[in-house]
LUMTORKE-104950 format. One line per 10 residues: their letters; for each residue x, y, z of C-alpha. Coordinates in steps of 0.001 Angstrom, whole numbers, plus 500000, padded with zeros to 6 digits. Layout:
<atoms>
A	X,Y,Z | ... .
</atoms>
This chain:
<atoms>
MAIEDLEYWD	732544,584360,014524 | 735509,583927,012196 | 735182,581320,009455 | 738133,579346,010847 | 736190,578917,014102 | 733169,577587,012213 | 735394,575101,010416 | 737033,574114,013691 | 733750,573248,015423 | 732544,571375,012349 .
SVGATWWKSD	735723,569283,012464 | 735205,568617,016189 | 731666,567403,015514 | 732788,565144,012679 | 735584,563648,014814 | 733290,562941,017755 | 730749,561313,015454 | 733363,558728,014417 | 734320,557957,018026 | 732307,555632,020267 .
DQTLWRHHSD	734381,555882,023474 | 732405,558762,025018 | 729074,556980,025472 | 729457,556202,029180 | 730670,559694,030075 | 727914,561333,028021 | 725397,559247,029966 | 726745,560668,033233 | 726788,564230,031896 | 723202,563969,030630 .
ALNLKLLARW	722043,562545,033966 | 723504,565493,035900 | 721985,568066,033557 | 718595,566352,033616 | 718621,566280,037408 | 719362,570004,037535 | 716643,570792,034978 | 714120,568713,036911 | 714742,571033,039863 | 714732,574301,037950 .
LPKARVRCLL	712298,574034,035040 | 708782,575349,035789 | 706143,572760,036604 | 703712,574237,034089 | 704459,573757,030403 | 705802,576937,028834 | 705110,578368,025384 | 708576,578417,023815 | 712034,577228,024911 | 715489,577686,023375 .
KTDVFDEAFG	718501,575410,023903 | 721740,577083,022843 | 723517,573971,021514 | 722795,570405,020381 | 726034,568784,021521 | 724176,566678,024119 | 721682,565457,021527 | 724330,564740,018883 | 726559,562563,021057 | 724190,561113,023648 .
EGLYPMLASK	720523,560829,024506 | 720672,564473,025468 | 718064,566714,027043 | 715595,567065,024173 | 712971,564529,025372 | 712652,566296,028745 | 712621,569758,027187 | 709940,568706,024690 | 707760,567624,027625 | 708203,571025,029291 .
AKHVVNMDIS	707509,573357,026357 | 704963,573474,023550 | 707693,574565,021156 | 711425,573767,021511 | 714033,575498,019362 | 717580,574135,019239 | 720623,575840,017752 | 724330,575256,017249 | 727222,576916,015453 | 728384,573602,013942 .
VSTLEQARAR	726629,572190,010895 | 728042,568684,011454 | 726783,568638,015057 | 723339,569811,013918 | 723206,567002,011362 | 724114,564416,013976 | 721462,565699,016378 | 718814,565590,013632 | 719859,562024,012784 | 719063,561011,016364 .
YPELQAVKAD	715904,563139,016648 | 714356,563727,013179 | 711651,565929,014721 | 714252,568261,016265 | 713907,571885,015130 | 717556,572894,014965 | 719092,575888,013227 | 722620,577132,012658 | 723106,580260,014775 | 725634,582149,016884 .
VRCLPYADGA	724590,582860,020471 | 726140,586329,020200 | 723754,587295,017389 | 720530,585323,017617 | 718075,585309,014681 | 715052,585611,016987 | 712709,588427,017935 | 712779,590268,021244 | 710947,588291,023924 | 710594,585174,021757 .
FDIVVSNSTL	711306,582638,024513 | 710003,581852,027980 | 713014,579682,028902 | 716585,579486,027634 | 718702,576439,028526 | 722422,577005,027978 | 724695,574108,028939 | 728383,574953,028679 | 727900,577078,025555 | 729359,580378,026748 .
DHFKARDQIV	732692,578963,027954 | 734266,578463,024504 | 734988,582085,023588 | 738439,583631,023576 | 737497,586602,025777 | 735047,587377,028569 | 733494,590301,026725 | 731953,587729,024376 | 730301,586074,027397 | 728759,589418,028325 .
ESLRELSRTL	727682,589974,024709 | 725978,586561,024664 | 724174,587159,027966 | 722764,590438,026653 | 721547,588684,023522 | 719914,585926,025566 | 718254,588585,027714 | 716937,590315,024599 | 715264,587160,023298 | 713683,586259,026643 .
APNGQLLLTM	710231,587480,027583 | 709990,589620,030746 | 710344,587283,033748 | 711568,584563,031362 | 714252,582365,032858 | 717800,581475,031859 | 719147,578121,033097 | 722893,578329,032555 | 725983,576222,033242 | 729586,577225,032568 .
DNLANPAVWL	733053,575987,033445 | 733663,577093,037027 | 736856,579124,037377 | 736589,578934,041185 | 737474,575230,040904 | 741304,574969,041124 | 741382,572235,038470 | 739509,574440,035996 | 741695,577439,036865 | 744863,575402,036246 .
RNALPFRWLN	743492,573987,032993 | 742714,577476,031693 | 746124,578760,032773 | 747955,576133,030705 | 748304,576331,026901 | 745478,574544,025118 | 747841,572966,022570 | 749722,571176,025384 | 746587,569780,026983 | 745098,568866,023615 .
GLGLLPYYVG	748307,567097,022583 | 748234,565046,025795 | 744625,564063,025125 | 743353,565885,028231 | 741235,568380,026270 | 739419,567043,023186 | 738310,570518,022034 | 738950,574177,022725 | 737814,575660,026027 | 737903,579391,026429 .
ATCGPRRLRR	737439,582215,028880 | 735076,581606,031768 | 734432,582865,035279 | 733480,581872,038803 | 730113,582397,040509 | 730736,585965,041710 | 731783,587342,038345 | 728994,585421,036585 | 726388,586914,038920 | 727764,590366,038133 .
YLKQAGFDVL	727651,589734,034385 | 724055,588505,034621 | 722935,591585,036547 | 724626,593817,033978 | 722747,591959,031224 | 719368,592602,032861 | 718861,589442,034926 | 717928,588843,038553 | 719870,585844,039858 | 717489,583425,041588 .
ETTAILHCPR	719740,580455,042405 | 723389,579544,042045 | 725079,576195,042624 | 727847,573942,041284 | 727589,570502,039657 | 729874,567692,038471 | 732015,567124,041555 | 733891,563939,040657 | 737576,564293,039644 | 736807,564805,035973 .
VIAVALARYF	740119,563866,034314 | 740224,560535,036136 | 736507,559857,035687 | 736574,560576,031934 | 739619,558319,031471 | 737932,555485,033389 | 734687,555983,031464 | 736575,555668,028172 | 738317,552504,029367 | 735125,550887,030682 .
NGRVDGATQR	733123,551771,027590 | 732726,548533,025633 | 735209,546627,027848 | 733099,545766,030890 | 729576,544447,031315 | 726503,546560,031958 | 726440,545862,035693 | 730006,547141,036102 | 729214,550241,034057 | 726171,550969,036216 .
SFLRFISSFE	728262,550563,039377 | 730826,552990,037976 | 728116,555544,037166 | 726657,555227,040661 | 730118,555748,042153 | 730937,558949,040242 | 727381,560217,040802 | 727904,559858,044564 | 730318,562815,044409 | 727307,565064,043715 .
SLERWSTRYL	726582,565024,047450 | 729362,567636,047628 | 726889,570135,046159 | 725366,570398,049630 | 728689,571460,051170 | 729815,575065,051619 | 732886,574183,049510 | 730732,573340,046457 | 732415,575948,044250 | 735847,574482,044936 .
TGYFVAVRAA	734816,570981,043847 | 732121,571585,041212 | 733371,571626,037644 | 730432,573729,036438 | 728804,576764,038003 | 725035,576630,037457 | 722686,579611,037617 | 718949,580145,037373 | 718166,583761,036526 | 715055,585695,035513 .
KRRPHTPSL	714933,588529,033014 | 714226,591734,034878 | 711005,593506,033952 | 711605,596948,032443 | 711101,599731,034951 | 707974,601777,034351 | 708209,605207,035969 | 705210,606157,038065 | 703108,609108,036912 .
</atoms>
């Protein structure tokens, strides 16, 4: 990754650390991710688990407490030094290292589970998504599982957002940080198979109208009482019932996939 990109993500982390208007929305985001992980993580505790960013832990309660209960050893990483520092401030016991998902400093087969929440949708080109998936496959043990979410290009709102210039949307306050190339469920399944995965489950999450919900969450944060905030969270969470509909990929903001690393083929003698 170019040095200017490293500096950019450090500046994003530092800016978010100074802001306190995202707390309510981060609570909703964490709740959705935790619900998905509760469905998809193995019941038995695994040996070693990798999470490919610490954004959730830096700016909210995050997923670390659940992940720590599901694995004997949890490794966290991020490209941004400032975000890593903020996550460690919240969780001093967090093992977090600076690393790029396209070139991981871990041995082949090091992990039983990889959790990747909206990490691979910030690159400038899709070939970097493919590169990252191959690297994640390399570091997973045979039959190890990847639990992945990415911006869902099959959602018309996401497609329109990606079609418009980032500088416009950022200037209007609609995008707080850079979002990059992504894909819909069909292309993602193809990329995963090319990277050596068998796709086990695919779905879509976060079905509320995001732009409106984020704006309301910012307004309510610190301005209304706890009961009103809880009612608001229940209301936007009710949109998740749309996951059960056949139109889930048109309404879900994130495509979510559970995939297993394919065992290497051993030719018969």
